[in-house]
C-alpha positions in Angstrom: 0.0 0.0 0.0 1.5 3.3 -1.0 2.0 6.0 1.6 1.2 9.4 0.1 1.7 12.6 2.0 0.7 16.1 1.3 3.7 18.1 2.7 1.8 21.5 2.5 -0.6 20.2 5.3 2.3 20.2 7.6 2.8 24.0 7.3 0.9 26.7 9.1 -0.2 30.0 7.5 1.8 29.3 4.4 1.2 31.1 1.1 0.0 28.8 -1.7 2.4 30.5 -4.2 5.6 28.8 -2.9 7.5 25.9 -4.4 9.0 22.7 -2.9 12.5 21.3 -3.1 14.2 18.3 -1.5 17.1 19.3 0.9 17.8 16.0 2.6 21.0 13.9 2.3 19.6 10.9 0.4 20.7 10.2 -3.2 17.4 8.5 -3.9 14.3 10.2 -2.6 10.6 10.9 -3.6 10.5 13.9 -5.9 9.4 17.1 -4.4 5.8 18.1 -5.3 5.4 20.2 -8.5 2.6 22.1 -7.0 2.1 23.6 -3.5 -0.4 20.9 -2.5 1.2 18.1 -4.4 1.8 14.7 -2.9 4.9 12.7 -2.1 4.8 8.9 -2.3 7.2 7.1 0.0 6.1 3.6 -0.8 9.2 2.4 -2.6 11.8 4.2 -0.5 13.9 3.0 2.5 13.5 4.0 6.1 15.0 7.4 6.8 14.5 11.0 7.5 13.5 13.0 4.5 13.6 16.9 4.5 11.7 19.1 2.0 11.8 22.8 1.8 9.0 25.3 0.9 10.2 28.5 -0.5 8.3 31.6 -1.2 9.8 35.0 -2.4 7.9 38.2 -1.7 9.2 41.8 -2.5 12.8 40.3 -2.9 12.6 38.6 0.5 12.8 34.9 0.5 11.1 32.8 3.2 11.6 29.2 3.7 10.1 26.4 5.9 11.4 22.8 6.2 9.2 19.7 6.7 10.9 16.6 8.0 9.3 13.2 7.4 10.5 10.3 9.5 9.6 7.5 7.2 9.3 4.1 8.9 9.2 2.1 5.7 6.7 0.0 3.9 6.4 -2.9 6.4 3.4 -5.1 6.3 0.4 -3.3 7.5 -0.6 -3.9 11.1 -3.8 -5.6 11.9 -6.0 -5.0 14.9 -3.9 -5.8 18.0 -4.3 -5.8 21.8 -2.9 -4.1 24.9 -0.5 -7.0 25.3 0.8 -6.7 21.7 1.1 -2.9 21.7 3.6 -1.3 19.3 6.6 -0.1 21.5 7.8 3.4 20.8 11.5 3.4 21.3 12.2 7.1 21.0 12.8 8.9 24.2 10.1 11.5 24.8 12.4 14.2 26.0 11.6 16.4 22.9 8.9 16.5 20.4 9.1 13.7 17.8 6.7 12.2 15.2 6.3 8.6 14.0 4.3 7.5 11.0 2.4 4.3 11.6 0.1 2.2 9.6 -3.5 1.4 10.5 -4.4 -0.5 7.4 -6.8 -3.4 8.2 -9.6 -2.7 5.7 -9.1 -6.0 4.0 -8.6 -8.0 7.0 -10.9 -6.7 9.7 -13.6 -4.6 8.0 -15.8 -4.6 11.1 -13.8 -6.4 13.8 -13.1 -5.2 17.3 -9.7 -6.2 18.6 -9.7 -8.1 21.9 -9.1 -5.4 24.5 -7.7 -5.4 28.0 -8.8 -4.0 30.4 -12.0 -3.4 28.4 -12.7 -7.0 27.1 -16.4 -6.5 26.5 -16.6 -3.4 24.3 -15.3 0.1 23.6 -15.9 2.8 26.3 -19.5 4.0 26.2 -18.3 7.4 25.2 -17.1 6.0 21.8 -20.5 6.1 20.4 -19.9 7.3 16.8 -20.4 4.0 15.0 -18.5 0.8 14.2 -14.7 1.2 14.5 -12.7 -0.7 11.8 -9.3 0.4 13.0 -8.0 -0.5 16.4 -4.3 -0.3 17.3 -2.3 0.0 20.5 1.0 1.7 21.3 3.1 1.9 24.4 5.9 4.2 25.7 7.8 4.7 28.9 7.6 8.4 29.9 10.8 10.1 31.2 11.3 10.8 34.9 11.7 14.5 35.7 12.1 16.6 38.8 9.1 18.7 37.9 5.5 18.1 36.6 5.1 18.3 32.9 2.3 17.6 30.3 2.4 14.9 27.6 0.4 16.2 24.6 -0.7 13.6 21.9 -2.1 14.5 18.5 -3.4 11.9 16.1 -3.8 13.2 12.6 -4.4 11.9 9.1 -4.5 15.4 7.5 -1.2 14.8 5.7 -2.7 12.0 3.6 -5.0 12.0 0.7 -8.7 11.1 1.4 -8.0 7.6 -0.1 -5.5 6.7 2.4 -6.5 8.8 5.5 -8.2 7.4 8.7 -11.2 9.3 10.0 -13.4 9.3 13.1 -10.8 8.7 15.7 -11.2 7.6 19.3 -8.4 7.2 21.8 -7.9 6.0 25.4 -4.9 6.5 27.4 -3.9 4.0 30.2 -1.1 4.3 32.7 0.7 1.6 34.6 3.2 2.2 37.4 3.1 -1.4 38.9 4.1 -3.7 36.1 3.8 -4.3 32.4 0.7 -6.4 32.9 -2.3 -4.9 31.1 -4.5 -6.0 34.0 -2.7 -3.4 36.1 -3.6 -0.5 33.7 -5.5 2.5 35.0 -7.6 4.5 32.5 -6.3 8.2 32.5 -8.4 9.8 29.7 -10.7 8.8 26.9 -11.8 11.0 24.0 -13.5 10.5 20.5 -13.9 12.9 17.6 -16.7 13.4 15.0 -17.1 10.7 12.4 -15.5 12.8 9.6 -12.7 14.3 11.7 -9.0 13.7 10.7 -7.6 14.8 14.0 -7.8 14.1 17.7 -5.9 15.6 20.6 -5.5 14.6 24.2 -3.2 15.4 27.1 -1.8 13.7 30.2 -0.1 15.2 33.3 3.0 13.4 34.4 3.8 14.3 38.0 7.2 14.9 39.6 9.3 11.9 40.2 7.1 9.5 38.2 7.9 7.5 35.0 4.7 5.6 34.0 4.4 3.2 31.2 1.5 4.4 29.0 -0.7 2.4 26.7 -2.5 4.3 24.0 -5.4 2.7 22.2 -6.4 4.3 18.9 -9.5 3.3 17.0 -10.9 4.8 13.8 -14.3 4.6 12.0 -12.4 4.4 8.7 -9.1 2.5 8.9 -6.2 4.2 7.1 -2.9 6.0 7.7 -2.2 8.5 10.4 0.6 10.2 12.3 1.0 10.3 16.1 2.9 13.3 17.5 4.0 13.2 21.2 5.1 16.5 22.7 6.3 17.0 26.3 5.5 20.5 27.6 6.8 22.0 30.9 
């Protein structure tokens, strides 16, 4: 399955009259878009960090903005999984980082619900938008700090064309300070978005001297591709 990204959607308040160029270090890379809102297809390229630059000149003054894509590769699409088989995020959460993940189970689980711990019976009652066809889990160990900070999480498919984008997100964040056993999870927050929404945001406060293991469950009404951005804020 090709992964197509609209780089322009990563910018804020950008003029549509600019142009794209590739400024990364790779010899082989997806060509820069020919139009301001053109797409970039990473499906046949290796794992790596690809950097593209958007340039706009106004009254002899040139403005540039760089977009960095951390491409994780065209690995086989993940199917619905469980808390116990959550995708482990290795990157330290000391600074903002993004990972591109694949939620592509349209051919395998068109209406299935993944077995869930600690909610084995059903989704939370607040997830009442419809039948969720995407259901994936992620886990990460949060850093220990000598002050209280906030972990902000944004789930977004806005960078992808409608054909590949997931929509209608719901997410639940669990924490665990006892063990790695899912039965010891404690629900911290749960939120869902409108059925056509391509974004969802949630936040969790990490208190001084704690380093919890978090489990993040993401469901979507329409399975597809999305990005997850974790940001730690003082």
